[in-house]
C-alpha positions in Angstrom: 47.2 -21.3 45.6 44.1 -20.0 47.5 42.1 -17.1 46.1 40.2 -14.9 48.4 36.5 -14.1 47.8 35.8 -11.0 45.7 34.4 -8.2 47.8 32.3 -5.5 46.1 31.1 -2.0 46.8 28.8 -0.8 44.0 27.9 2.9 43.7 24.4 4.1 43.5 24.9 5.2 39.9 24.9 1.6 38.8 21.6 0.5 40.3 19.6 3.6 40.9 19.5 6.0 38.0 16.6 8.3 37.2 17.3 7.8 33.4 16.7 4.1 33.7 13.6 4.7 35.7 12.4 7.1 33.0 13.1 4.5 30.3 11.0 1.9 32.2 8.3 4.5 32.8 8.2 5.2 29.0 7.9 1.5 28.1 5.3 1.0 30.8 3.3 4.0 29.6 3.3 2.8 26.0 2.3 -0.7 27.2 -0.6 0.9 29.1 -1.6 2.9 26.1 -1.5 -0.3 23.9 -3.7 -2.0 26.5 -6.2 0.8 26.3 -6.2 1.0 22.5 -6.5 -2.8 22.3 -9.5 -2.7 24.5 -11.0 0.0 22.3 -10.2 -2.0 19.2 -11.8 -5.1 20.7 -14.9 -3.1 21.6 -15.1 -1.7 18.1 -14.8 -5.2 16.7 -17.7 -6.3 18.9 -19.8 -3.3 17.9 -19.0 -3.9 14.3 -20.1 -7.5 14.5 -23.3 -6.4 16.2 -24.0 -3.8 13.5 -23.2 -6.4 10.8 -25.6 -8.8 12.5 -28.3 -6.1 12.7 -27.8 -5.2 9.0 -28.2 -8.9 8.1 -31.5 -8.8 10.1 -32.6 -5.7 8.3 -31.8 -7.3 5.0 -33.9 -10.3 5.9 -36.8 -8.1 6.9 -36.4 -6.2 3.6 -36.7 -9.5 1.7 -39.8 -10.4 3.7 -41.3 -7.0 2.9 -40.5 -7.5 -0.8 -42.0 -11.0 -0.8 -45.1 -9.6 0.9 -45.2 -6.8 -1.7 -45.7 -9.4 -4.4 -48.5 -11.1 -2.4 -50.2 -7.7 -1.7 -50.0 -6.7 -5.3 -51.6 -10.0 -6.3 -54.3 -9.4 -3.6 -55.0 -5.9 -4.8 -55.5 -7.1 -8.4 -57.8 -9.9 -7.3 -59.8 -7.5 -5.1 -60.1 -5.1 -8.0 -61.2 -7.9 -10.3 -63.8 -9.0 -7.7 -65.1 -5.4 -7.3 -65.4 -4.9 -11.1 -67.3 -8.1 -11.3 -69.7 -6.9 -8.6 -70.2 -3.6 -10.5 -71.1 -5.5 -13.7 -73.6 -7.6 -11.7 -74.9 -4.3 -10.1 -76.0 -3.1 -13.6 -78.4 -6.1 -13.9 -79.3 -6.2 -10.2 -79.3 -2.9 -8.4 -80.1 -4.6 -5.1 -76.7 -6.3 -4.8 -74.6 -5.2 -1.9 -71.1 -4.4 -3.1 -69.8 -2.9 0.1 -67.8 -6.1 1.0 -66.0 -6.0 -2.3 -65.3 -2.3 -1.9 -63.9 -2.8 1.6 -61.7 -5.6 0.4 -60.3 -3.5 -2.4 -59.8 -0.5 -0.1 -57.9 -2.6 2.4 -55.7 -4.2 -0.3 -54.8 -0.7 -1.6 -54.0 0.6 1.9 -51.9 -2.6 2.8 -50.0 -2.3 -0.5 -49.2 1.4 0.1 -48.2 0.7 3.7 -45.9 -2.1 2.5 -44.3 0.3 0.0 -43.7 2.8 2.7 -42.3 0.1 4.9 -39.9 -0.9 2.2 -38.7 2.7 1.7 -38.2 3.1 5.5 -36.3 -0.2 5.6 -34.0 0.9 2.7 -33.4 4.1 4.6 -32.6 2.2 7.8 -30.2 -0.1 5.9 -28.5 2.9 4.3 -28.1 4.6 7.7 -26.8 1.3 9.2 -24.3 1.0 6.4 -23.1 4.5 7.0 -22.6 3.6 10.7 -20.8 0.4 9.7 -18.5 2.5 7.4 -17.7 4.9 10.3 -17.0 2.0 12.6 -14.7 0.4 10.1 -12.8 3.6 9.6 -12.5 4.0 13.4 -11.3 0.4 13.6 -8.8 1.0 10.9 -7.5 4.1 12.6 -7.3 2.2 15.9 -5.4 -0.6 14.2 -2.9 1.9 12.8 -2.6 3.5 16.2 -1.9 0.1 17.8 0.7 -0.7 15.2 2.3 2.7 15.7 2.3 2.2 19.5 3.9 -1.2 19.1 6.6 0.4 16.9 7.2 2.9 19.6 7.2 0.2 22.3 9.9 -1.8 20.4 12.0 1.4 19.9 11.6 2.3 23.6 12.7 -1.3 24.6 15.8 -1.0 22.4 16.7 2.4 23.8 16.1 1.2 27.4 18.4 -1.8 26.9 21.1 0.4 25.3 21.0 2.8 28.3 21.1 -0.1 30.7 24.2 -1.5 29.0 25.9 1.9 29.0 25.4 2.9 32.7 28.3 3.9 35.0 29.3 2.4 38.3 32.1 2.2 40.9 33.0 -1.0 42.7 35.7 -2.0 45.1 37.5 -5.3 44.7 39.9 -7.1 47.0 42.3 -9.6 45.4 45.2 -11.7 46.6 47.8 -13.5 44.4 50.9 -15.6 45.1 54.1 -14.0 43.8 56.2 -16.1 41.5 59.8 -16.8 42.5 61.0 -15.5 39.2 59.3 -12.1 39.2 60.1 -9.0 41.0 57.9 -7.4 43.6 57.0 -4.6 41.1 56.0 -7.2 38.5 54.0 -9.1 41.1 52.3 -5.9 42.2 51.5 -5.0 38.5 50.1 -8.5 37.8 48.0 -8.4 41.0 46.5 -5.1 40.1 45.7 -6.2 36.5 44.0 -9.3 37.7 42.0 -7.2 40.2 40.9 -5.0 37.3 39.9 -8.1 35.3 37.8 -9.3 38.2 36.2 -5.9 38.6 35.2 -5.7 35.0 33.9 -9.2 35.0 31.7 -8.5 38.0 30.7 -5.2 36.6 29.4 -7.0 33.4 27.7 -9.5 35.6 25.9 -6.7 37.5 24.9 -5.0 34.3 23.2 -8.3 33.1 21.7 -9.0 36.5 20.1 -5.5 36.6 18.7 -5.5 33.0 14.9 -5.0 33.0 14.5 -7.8 30.4 17.3 -10.0 31.9 15.2 -13.1 31.4 15.2 -12.6 27.6 18.8 -11.3 27.3 20.7 -13.5 29.7 20.6 -16.7 27.5 22.1 -14.7 24.6 24.8 -12.8 26.7 27.7 -14.3 24.6 26.2 -12.5 21.5 25.8 -9.2 23.3 29.2 -7.7 22.5 29.2 -6.0 25.9 32.2 -3.9 26.8 33.6 -2.2 29.9 35.4 1.1 29.7 37.6 1.8 32.8 37.1 5.5 33.6 39.4 5.6 36.7 41.0 3.3 39.2 43.1 3.7 42.2 44.6 1.5 44.9 42.8 1.8 48.2 45.5 -0.2 50.0 47.9 -3.0 49.2 50.4 -5.1 51.1 52.9 -8.0 50.8 52.7 -10.9 53.3 55.6 -13.0 54.6 54.4 -16.0 52.6 55.0 -14.3 49.3 51.4 -13.1 48.7 50.4 -9.8 47.4 47.0 -8.3 48.4 45.5 -5.3 46.7 42.2 -3.4 47.3 41.1 -1.5 44.2 38.4 1.1 43.6 37.4 1.1 40.0 34.9 3.4 38.2 33.6 1.9 34.9 31.2 2.6 32.1 29.4 -0.1 30.1 29.3 -0.2 26.3 27.5 -2.4 23.9 27.5 -3.2 20.2 24.2 -1.4 19.6 23.6 -3.2 16.3 23.2 -6.5 18.3 20.4 -5.2 20.6 17.7 -6.4 18.3 18.9 -10.0 18.3 19.1 -9.9 22.1 15.5 -8.8 22.2 14.5 -11.1 19.3 13.1 -8.3 17.2 13.6 -7.1 13.7 17.0 -5.6 13.0 15.5 -2.4 11.4 14.8 -1.1 14.9 18.6 -1.1 15.5 19.7 0.2 12.1 19.9 3.8 13.3 22.6 2.8 15.7 24.8 1.2 13.1 28.3 0.1 14.3 29.3 -0.2 17.9 29.2 2.8 20.1 33.0 2.8 20.4 33.2 4.0 16.8 31.5 7.3 17.7 32.5 7.6 21.4 36.0 8.5 22.3 36.7 7.7 25.9 39.0 9.6 28.2 40.7 6.3 29.2 42.4 3.7 27.1 41.7 0.5 29.1 38.8 -1.6 27.7 37.4 -4.9 28.9 35.2 -6.8 26.3 32.5 -9.3 27.1 32.5 -10.9 23.6 36.1 -12.1 23.9 36.5 -10.9 27.5 40.0 -9.4 26.8 41.8 -6.7 28.5 43.9 -4.3 26.3 46.1 -1.4 27.0 46.6 1.0 24.1 50.0 1.9 25.4 51.1 -1.6 24.6 49.1 -3.2 21.8 51.4 -6.1 21.4 49.9 -8.2 24.1 46.4 -8.7 25.6 45.5 -10.6 28.7 42.7 -13.1 28.1 40.0 -13.7 30.6 37.8 -16.8 30.7 34.1 -16.5 29.6 31.7 -15.0 32.1 29.7 -18.1 32.9 32.9 -20.0 33.9 34.0 -19.7 37.5 36.5 -19.0 38.8 38.8 -17.0 36.5 41.9 -19.1 35.7 43.0 -18.4 32.1 45.7 -15.7 32.0 47.5 -16.7 28.9 49.0 -14.1 26.5 47.4 -13.7 23.1 48.0 -11.5 20.1 45.9 -8.3 19.9 42.7 -8.8 17.9 42.3 -7.1 14.5 39.6 -4.5 14.4 36.9 -4.9 11.7 36.6 -2.3 9.0 33.2 -1.0 9.9 33.3 2.0 7.4 33.5 -0.5 4.5 30.5 -2.3 5.9 28.6 1.0 6.2 29.4 1.9 2.6 28.1 -1.4 1.4 24.8 -0.9 3.3 24.4 2.5 1.6 23.8 0.7 -1.7 21.0 -1.4 -0.3 17.3 -0.5 -0.3 15.5 0.9 2.8 12.2 -0.3 4.2 9.2 2.1 4.1 5.9 1.4 5.8 2.8 3.3 4.9 -0.5 3.3 6.7 -3.6 5.5 6.6 -6.9 6.1 8.4 -8.9 4.8 5.4 -9.1 1.6 3.4 -9.2 0.9 -0.3 -6.9 3.9 -0.9 -4.1 4.0 -3.5 -0.4 4.8 -2.8 1.7 6.6 -5.3 5.5 6.8 -4.9 7.3 9.1 -7.3 4.1 9.1 -9.5 3.8 5.3 -9.7 1.0 3.3 -8.1 2.1 0.8 -5.4 -1.3 -0.5 -4.4 -3.1 0.3 -1.1 -2.3 0.6 2.5 -1.2 -1.1 4.7 1.9 -1.1 2.5 5.5 -2.3 3.3 8.0 -1.7 0.5 11.7 -1.1 0.0 13.1 1.9 -1.9 16.5 3.3 -2.7 17.8 5.8 -0.2 17.2 9.5 -1.0 14.2 11.8 -1.7 10.8 10.3 -2.6 7.4 11.9 -3.1 4.6 10.0 -1.4 0.9 10.5 -2.2 -2.0 8.6 -0.9 -5.4 9.0 -2.6 -9.0 7.9 -2.1 -12.1 9.0 -4.0 -13.9 11.6 -1.9 -10.8 12.5 0.2 -8.2 15.1 -0.1 -4.9 13.6 -1.2 -2.2 13.1 1.4 1.2 14.3 0.2 4.6 14.2 1.8 8.2 14.4 0.7 10.5 11.9 2.4 14.2 11.8 2.7 14.6 8.1 3.1 17.9 7.2 4.9 16.6 4.7 7.5 13.6 2.5 7.9 10.5 4.5 8.8 6.8 4.4 9.1 4.3 7.1 7.8 0.8 7.3 9.2 -1.3 9.3 6.8 -4.5 11.0 7.9 -6.8 11.6 4.9 -9.6 14.3 5.2 -12.9 14.0 3.5 -13.6 16.5 0.7 -16.7 18.7 1.0 -19.5 17.3 -1.2 -19.8 19.1 -4.5 -23.1 19.6 -6.4 -21.7 18.4 -9.7 -19.0 15.8 -10.4 -16.4 16.5 -13.0 -16.7 14.9 -16.4 -13.8 13.8 -18.6 -13.5 14.4 -22.4 -11.1 13.3 -25.0 -9.5 16.8 -24.9 -8.5 16.4 -21.3 -5.7 13.9 -21.5 -3.3 16.5 -22.9 -3.9 18.8 -19.9 -3.6 15.9 -17.5 -0.4 14.7 -19.2 1.1 18.1 -18.7 0.3 18.1 -15.0 2.2 14.9 -14.5 4.9 15.4 -17.1 7.6 15.4 -14.5 6.8 11.9 -13.4 6.5 10.7 -17.0 10.0 12.2 -17.7 11.4 10.2 -14.8 9.9 7.0 -16.1 10.9 7.6 -19.7 14.5 8.2 -18.7 14.7 4.6 -17.5 12.8 2.6 -20.2 13.1 2.1 -23.9 9.4 2.2 -24.7 7.9 5.7 -24.0 5.4 5.8 -21.2 2.1 7.8 -21.4 -0.2 8.9 -18.5 -3.8 7.7 -18.6 -5.9 10.3 -16.8 -8.5 9.6 -14.2 -12.1 9.4 -15.5 -15.1 7.2 -16.0 -16.4 5.0 -18.9 -18.9 2.4 -19.9 -17.3 -1.0 -19.8 -18.6 -3.9 -21.9 -20.5 -4.4 -25.1 -21.6 -0.8 -25.7 -22.6 -1.3 -29.4 -24.3 -4.7 -29.0 -21.8 -6.6 -31.3 -19.8 -8.3 -28.6 -19.9 -11.6 -26.7 -22.3 -12.5 -23.9 -19.6 -12.2 -21.2 -19.2 -8.5 -22.1 -22.8 -7.8 -20.9 -24.3 -6.0 -19.1 -22.5 -2.7 -19.7 -21.3 -1.3 -16.4 -20.1 2.3 -15.7 -16.6 2.2 -14.2 -14.7 5.0 -12.4 -10.9 5.3 -12.7 -10.3 7.3 -9.6 -6.5 7.8 -10.2 -4.4 8.4 -13.2 -1.8 5.7 -14.1 1.0 5.2 -16.5 1.2 2.7 -19.4 3.9 1.9 -21.9 2.7 3.3 -25.2 3.7 0.2 -27.2 3.7 -3.6 -26.7 6.8 -5.2 -25.2 9.1 -5.9 -28.1 11.2 -9.0 -28.9 14.3 -6.9 -28.4 13.2 -5.7 -24.9 12.3 -9.3 -23.9 15.7 -10.5 -25.2 17.5 -8.1 -22.8 15.4 -9.5 -19.9 16.3 -13.1 -20.8 20.0 -12.3 -21.4 20.1 -10.5 -18.0 18.4 -13.2 -16.0 18.7 -16.5 -17.9 14.9 -16.8 -17.7 13.1 -19.7 -19.5 9.6 -19.1 -20.7 6.9 -21.7 -20.0 6.6 -22.4 -23.7 10.3 -23.3 -23.8 10.0 -25.5 -20.8 6.7 -27.2 -21.6 4.6 -27.8 -24.7 5.4 -24.7 -26.8 2.6 -22.4 -27.8 -0.5 -22.6 -30.0 -2.0 -21.0 -33.1 -5.7 -21.2 -34.0 -6.9 -23.3 -36.8 -10.7 -23.3 -37.6 -11.3 -21.8 -34.1 -9.3 -24.5 -32.3 -5.9 -24.1 -30.7 -3.1 -26.2 -32.2 0.0 -26.7 -30.0 3.4 -27.1 -31.4 6.3 -27.8 -29.1 8.9 -26.0 -31.2 7.1 -22.7 -31.1 8.2 -20.0 -28.6 8.9 -16.3 -28.3 12.1 -16.7 -30.3 10.4 -18.7 -33.0 6.7 -17.9 -33.1 6.1 -19.5 -36.6 6.7 -16.3 -38.6 9.6 -14.0 -39.3 10.1 -11.3 -36.8 12.5 -8.5 -35.9 13.6 -6.9 -32.7 10.8 -4.3 -33.0 8.1 -6.9 -33.3 5.8 -7.6 -30.2 7.0 -10.5 -28.1 4.5 -13.4 -28.3 4.1 -17.0 -27.1 4.3 -15.7 -23.5 2.2 -16.8 -20.6 0.8 -14.7 -17.8 3.7 -15.7 -15.5 6.2 -14.9 -18.3 4.7 -11.4 -18.6 4.8 -10.8 -14.8 8.4 -12.0 -14.6 9.3 -9.4 -17.2 7.5 -6.6 -15.3 9.2 -7.5 -12.0 12.6 -7.5 -13.7 11.9 -4.1 -15.3 10.9 -2.7 -11.9 14.3 -3.8 -10.5 16.2 -2.4 -13.5 14.6 1.0 -13.5 13.8 1.5 -9.8 10.2 2.2 -10.8 7.3 -0.1 -10.1 5.9 -1.9 -13.2 2.9 -4.2 -13.4 0.3 -5.6 -15.8 -2.8 -3.4 -16.1 -6.0 -5.0 -14.9 -8.9 -5.6 -17.2 -10.8 -2.4 -16.3 -7.6 -0.2 -16.7 -6.8 -1.8 -20.1 -10.3 -1.3 -21.6 -10.5 2.2 -20.3 -7.1 3.0 -21.8 -8.0 1.3 -25.1 -11.2 3.2 -25.5 -9.5 6.5 -24.8 -12.7 8.3 -24.1 -14.6 7.0 -27.1 -17.9 5.0 -27.3 -17.5 3.8 -30.9 -16.7 0.3 -32.1 -13.1 1.3 -32.6 -11.0 4.3 -31.5 -11.4 5.9 -34.9 -15.1 5.1 -35.5 -17.6 2.3 -36.1 -16.1 1.0 -39.3 -12.9 -1.1 -39.4 -11.6 0.7 -42.4 -8.4 -0.1 -44.3 -4.9 -0.1 -43.0 -5.8 1.3 -39.6 -4.8 -1.8 -37.7 -3.3 -5.3 -38.2 -6.0 -7.9 -38.3 -7.4 -10.6 -40.6 -9.7 -8.2 -42.5 -7.9 -4.8 -41.9 -6.2 -4.7 -45.3 -2.7 -4.1 -44.0 0.5 -5.6 -45.4 0.7 -7.9 -42.4 -2.9 -9.1 -42.4 -3.3 -12.9 -42.1 0.5 -13.3 -42.3 2.2 -12.2 -39.1 2.4 -9.6 -36.4 3.3 -6.1 -37.3 6.2 -4.1 -35.8 5.0 -2.1 -32.7 3.7 1.4 -33.4 3.0 0.7 -37.2 -0.3 2.5 -37.0 -1.6 5.7 -35.4 -2.1 5.9 -31.6 -5.4 6.5 -29.9 -6.3 9.7 -28.1 -4.3 8.6 -25.0 -1.2 7.9 -27.1 -1.4 4.1 -27.0 -0.5 2.0 -30.1 -2.1 -1.3 -31.2 -5.0 -1.4 -28.8 -6.9 -2.9 -31.7 -5.5 -5.8 -33.6 -1.8 -7.1 -33.8 -1.4 -9.5 -30.8 -3.3 -10.4 -27.7 -2.2 -8.6 -24.5 -2.1 -9.9 -20.9 -4.0 -8.1 -18.1 -3.6 -8.7 -14.4 -5.7 -11.5 -12.9 -6.6 -9.0 -10.2 -9.6 -7.9 -12.0 -12.2 -9.8 -14.0 -11.1 -13.3 -13.4 -13.3 -16.0 -11.8 -12.2 -19.3 -10.6 -14.0 -22.2 -8.9 -12.2 -23.3 -5.7 -13.6 -26.6 -4.3 -13.3 -26.2 -0.6 -14.6 -28.3 2.3 -17.3 -26.7 4.4 -15.8 -27.7 7.7 -12.0 -27.3 8.4 -10.6 -29.7 10.9 -7.2 -28.5 12.2 -4.4 -30.6 13.6 -2.2 -28.3 15.5 -1.9 -25.1 13.5 -1.7 -26.6 10.0 -3.4 -24.3 7.5 -5.6 -26.0 4.9 -4.7 -23.7 2.0 -4.5 -26.2 -0.8 -7.6 -24.7 -2.6 -5.7 -21.5 -3.3 -2.4 -23.1 -4.2 -1.5 -23.0 -7.9 0.3 -25.5 -10.1 3.6 -23.7 -9.8 3.4 -23.8 -6.0 2.5 -20.2 -5.6 -0.8 -18.9 -4.1 -3.6 -17.0 -5.6 -3.2 -14.3 -3.0 -0.6 -13.1 -0.5 0.0 -15.4 2.5 2.4 -15.2 5.4 5.2 -17.5 6.3 2.9 -19.9 8.1 0.7 -20.2 5.0 -2.2 -18.1 6.5 -4.0 -15.8 4.1 -3.4 -12.1 4.6 -6.7 -10.2 4.7 -7.9 -6.7 5.7 -10.6 -5.9 8.1 -13.2 -6.9 5.5 -11.7 -10.3 4.9 -10.5 -9.2 1.5 -7.3 -10.8 0.1 -4.8 -9.2 -2.2 -6.7 -10.7 -5.2 -9.8 -8.8 -6.1 -13.0 -10.7 -5.6 -11.3 -13.3 -3.3 -12.2 -13.3 0.4 -10.9 -15.5 3.2 -12.7 -16.2 6.5 -12.1 -18.4 9.5 -9.1 -20.4 10.4 -7.3 -20.0 7.1 -6.8 -16.2 7.6 -4.1 -14.4 9.6 -4.6 -13.8 13.3 -7.5 -16.2 13.4 -8.6 -17.3 16.8 -9.1 -20.9 15.5 -12.6 -20.9 17.1 -15.9 -21.8 15.4 -17.7 -18.7 16.6 -14.9 -16.4 15.3 -14.9 -18.2 11.9 -18.7 -17.7 11.7 -18.3 -14.0 12.4 -15.6 -13.8 9.7 -17.9 -15.5 7.3 -20.6 -13.0 8.0 -18.2 -10.1 7.4 -16.9 -11.7 4.2 -20.4 -12.3 2.9 -21.6 -8.7 3.4 -18.5 -7.4 1.6 -18.8 -10.0 -1.2 -22.4 -8.7 -1.8 -21.0 -5.2 -1.9 -18.2 -6.2 -4.3 -20.7 -7.9 -6.6 -22.8 -4.9 -6.6 
């Protein structure tokens, strides 16, 4: 049998549509805007680097001035001594000329005063320079958010353009000839010839769709995964005829519309699936065509709803010519509604950004850290608040039903003459203000939660009776309120966690835990949180737990309650424990009797064992056992120092990241890293761990160039100095 070539007439609607031109214009416009913003961002980076270099120079000049101040002060004192000596000699010998000594002293005084003035001017210049640097950093941060927002828009526009290109309409004309079988009637031969002509038309239509995709180079290799479909809108026979050799020739004009499984668009473009989540199931689920004939690229089958018992199979697109016409059973449609119902139970991604850095994000009253933040939340209504000291809070109520990004713009507060102060009477008022959030938390946890209000306090050895590492005393500001469980985690609560997860504590897996004897730790392998060496009940505090054990419990509790739980950092814990007091203990400067559980506190548990949680009165913030009973873990985010031996020069082979210095014994890292092992930092080279900075090739988006690493180091050094204070 000889098959005639396929002839086509494609309508203008397939190739020349204003809608598609508009899609391309949108993508091109966003790409152009990204290019402009990227140039602005690169310029601001260069300007920032220049300002940081100038600031370093100003600091060096300041140090020189301060060094010279010491020399000039010495010279002034020496000149004064010399002049006084000349005055003493003048008493005995009035003829002595003391003008030289006087001139020397006058010059020393003038030079010393001038140097002091220069130091003051240099300090003012540095302060002004730092203000400029701060503004540049804010501008850079804003530009970075703008860039990321534009990239989000670009990706969304690419998806929409591809969807529109797949769903275009067109008309083509096909000429097809077949050889009639001896066993079939002319009507049957005619019907078969027309069906095969429709198959060829739909196949070529799909080929034309793929050939005219704007991003055809990216999509074409994945065409078998596209799930492209062809909807026949209309068809009619232009002409047909039987030949004397038993051949049937038909010329068909077919109008078609393309369709695509929109949920697959992201995989075709190699982008994150969240950009296609809004489309959900295939378009056919929402679109009811006026015609029943559908040709599918995924299986390339032709079906007729009037007769669902049979489908005519067509060979895959890349195989030429079409030869497989075997009859197959109709395919079973997937139950997409059940899939959708399953997805409703899953969490949804929320991305938060702001125009400032070092802010704090609160979701439903619970702190989630700072922006840039990517988290997953249950679907539904959520209250978002972003705060920073000196700025008006940004507040928004979000109905989260699909992945979305919020770009917050915080506005500076007008400067006030006097800053508010906080007293012990204020917690009650503050607690009433946030009682709604506390009620939400307390509805989901066994241990009641109390709100610790914002404020400031003196951190360290206030009374002079502490250790050397508690000095000097530093005033700390708690800019935002936060919630804490009022009591220590109990044995019963930890038991529920273990029963739910099968978790094994490090004491159970390793060498047990220790007790102190004569000031030295004594390890016993049989001791753990279940058997700490003394009798305990379910209401006793859980002990023999490591830092990792405590964090594991917090993460589990977060998942159980839908609220974010974490360990308090050292500053937060001491602020909460002091509860607005400056005395040795929350109740005064004397330990007293039966006010806490410790070796010399005179309680029934003293020197015997831990006491049940909440056995004594709470402090002014409503927290129990902040003095005595058992040691409590704080987050390593604050107050921890660690020596990290690191080579001064990094030698890279390929793109391997030398991150061993920050890798811990359990294989985790001291700070957040990406999939490639590169350290995630902000614009100041700050990692997710307070006090830890990363510069050069080890950080994300590093250029792997010496000059860039040096610039990173300078940025990190300036901010480390600022961090140390």
